C-alpha positions, 0 to 999 in steps of 0.5 A: 500500500502506498503512502497516498493510499494510507492518507486516503484511508485516513481521511476516509475515516475522519467522521468518527472520533473526537474533534481532537483526534480528527484534527491530529489525523488531519495534521498527520495527513498534511505532513505526509503530503508536504513531503511530496513535491509538486504544485498539485500536492501544494493545492491539496495541502491548502485544502486540508488546511481549509478542512481543518479550519472548517472543523475548528469553526464547527462548519461540519458540512464544509468540513465534509465537502472539503475532505471529500474534495481532498480524497478525490484529488488524491485519488487522481494524483495517485493514478498520475504518480503510479 
C-alpha cells in the first residue's frame, strides 16, 4: 500500500472520533503530503488546511465537502504518480 493510499484511508475515516483526534489525523495527513513535491500536492495541502479550519469553526458540512474534495484529488494524483 502506498503512502497516498494510507492518507486516503485516513481521511476516509475522519467522521468518527473526537474533534481532537480528527484534527491530529488531519495534521498527520498534511505532513505526509508536504513531503511530496509538486504544485498539485501544494493545492491539496491548502485544502486540508481549509478542512481543518472548517472543523475548528464547527462548519461540519464544509468540513465534509472539503475532505471529500481532498480524497478525490488524491485519488487522481495517485493514478498520475503510479
